[in-house]
N, C-alpha and C positions, 0 to 999 in steps of 0.2 A: 069384294078385297079389292083396294087402289094395285097397281101395275108394280112388280117388283125388279128394284134396280141392278141385283146383282144377283140373283137366283140361276139366271143363265151360265153366267162366269162360273158360279163356283158349279153348277151342273157340267161346265165343260172339263174343266180341269179335274174335276174329280173322277170323270169318265177314262179321262186322258191318264192320271195318273196309274187307275187300273191297269189299262193296257198296258204302261212302259213297264211297271210292277211284275205283270206277268212274260213278256220278252223277255226280261232280266231274270227271272225264276226259271229261264232254263238252264242256267247255270249254280251247279251245287261250288262253295266255295270254302274254305278252312283255315283256321285259326288255330295251330295247332291240332285239340281232339275238339275243337269246336265245330261244327258242323253246320251249315245254312245253306240259303240259296240268296241268289243274287237282288230277287226282288225284296228281300227283308231291308235292302238300303232305302226304297222308295215307297213301299206299301204302306207302311204307320201313317200317314200322312193320310190314304185315303178314312182311316176311321178317325180322323182327325176332322179332316172336312164331313165326316157325315156325322159327329159330334156338332158342328155349328150348322148343319143342313138339319139338326132335330130341334137345335136349342133356339135357333131362331125362328124357322119355317114351319117347325112342328113335323110330326111323324106322319101326316099324308104327302108332304113334299120331299121328306129323306125316302119315302119309300118307292116315288118316282124316281127321285135319282137312283135308288138301288137299281131298279127294274129298266133305268137307261142304260147306265154302264152295263148293265149284263148281255143288254143287247147289243151295244157297242164291240164289246168281247166276243159273241157270237159269230158278229159280221166276219170281223178279226180273223178268225178259224178259219169259216168258210173258207174265206180268200187265200188264206195259207195255204190250205189244203188243196184248192182246186189248182195254185200256182206248182205246188210241187210233183200234181200225177200230171201235168200238163208237160206235152215232150220238149226237151232242151234245143235250144240251136246247137250248130254243129261245132260252134267257137266258143260254148259255156263252158270252163270246166269247173264248175262250182257245185255243180249238183249235189256229190257226196254231203258239202259243207253246208249246203241248203239244208239237206235232208238231216243233217246231224244235229242241227239247231232245231228249226222248224219243223221238221220231223217228228219232235218229242214234244213240239208246243200246243197240240190239242190235248192230249193226255194231263199236260200242266195247265191247257184251260178250263177242261173238265175238274180236276182238283179245285182250282182257284176260283170259279164260280159257283161250285157247293160249297166251299170255307167261305166267299163272300158273303154271298145269299143266306148263310145261317150264322154267319158272326157279325153282319152287319144289322139285320134284323134284329137280333138280340141288343145288339149294341144302342139302336136307335130306339127299340123299346122300352128299357130298362134306364135310358137316360128319360124320357119322356114320363115316366112313370115316379121317377126321385124326383123329377120337377115337380111335380104336382104333390108330393109328398113335403118335400123341404121348402113348398110355398114359395119356388125362385130363389132360396136362397143355398147354400153350401155349393155351390157350382163346382167347386174343385172336387167336391165328394162324387158328383154324378158324372165327372167325366172321364176318371179314373176310375170309378167302380162298371160303369159299362164297360168301358175298354177293357179290364181285368177280365170280367167273363167273357165280350164278345172275342177277343184277341186268343182267347185257350181254347175256345171251341172253333174259331176258325184254322189257328195251326196244329190241333189235332187231325180237321177232317183233311188238312190240306195235304199235309205229312202222309197221312195212312191211303190219300188215295193216288199223288203223286207220286211218292217214289217207295210205296210198298214192294217188296222183291227186289229192289234197288240197294235202300239200306237197310242192315240189320236191326236186331232188336234194339240194341245197347245205341248203335248211330241214331237210331228214332227219335231214341228218348230221349239223346241230348238235341237231335233237332227241334223237338216240340218243344222243349223246355226252354233250349236259348231261344228262341224264335219268341215266343210267349213272353219272353222276360224282358228282349231284348224289345220290342214291340210296344209295351205296355210302358218300358223306362222311355222310349221316344215321348210318350203322350206327356211322362211327367217334365220332363225335360222340357217341355218345347209348352209346359201350360201356359206361362206366362205372354206367349205368343198369342196362343186358342184366347186368351182372355180377352187381347185388344182386341183381336180378329173380332169375337164375335159382340164385344162393345161397338166397335165402329160398324158392324153389318144393323147390327139392335138398331142404334140412332138412324142410322141413312135408310132406311126401310121402315121406320117408325112401328117396330114389329117386334113381339116378345108373345110368341104362342104356347100356349097353356092344352094339352091334349087332354083334356077334362071330359070332351065327350067323342073321342075320338072312335072309329074302327079299327082296330088293330091289326084286322086282319092281313097278309101280307102279299095276297094275290089281287090286290087292285091296282089301278093306275089314277083314278078319279081322285082329284083336291077335292 
């Protein structure tokens, strides 16, 4: 395969979106009875990048991007944990504030990574399979359909792991429903932009991958 012009850039932004979303997710936000986390503001963009990766480059390259972003998050939580437990300087007065935000970060990361891996692989798998079945037509169907299922699983796993024991049953249901519907709605609203981005990258790369003979095993990095 010829050198890829945009893959490394998309991969870098994809990983950055995941990291920033997880930092933002340490804060719960409420709009009246509606409860969600700060990560919901940016995280849906990660699924759009996942869609672009699968649609243009295929499942194998999307799989590599998912595991690369996963590794970046593990590195982040390791660094924050080490810094948290290192002795604070005598004139540093924000240790409690640091721990109240980033001390909760490891649980958020575990929840997010579990949710991210499950949701992203399901999203990529469904999109790749639908592309074959639709013979490359009805892009809107596979983009929305894959996100609809992937985001549902993502939100359920994240909510249960991150906020079990913090949110009551009613608030947990609201959290999951609102997060799922919001993330799916973002996909739908941004669909015209996603279309243009996919068209632009396909043209620039001269590539439109179909996963007809792909090994869909998640535990691989080789493309």
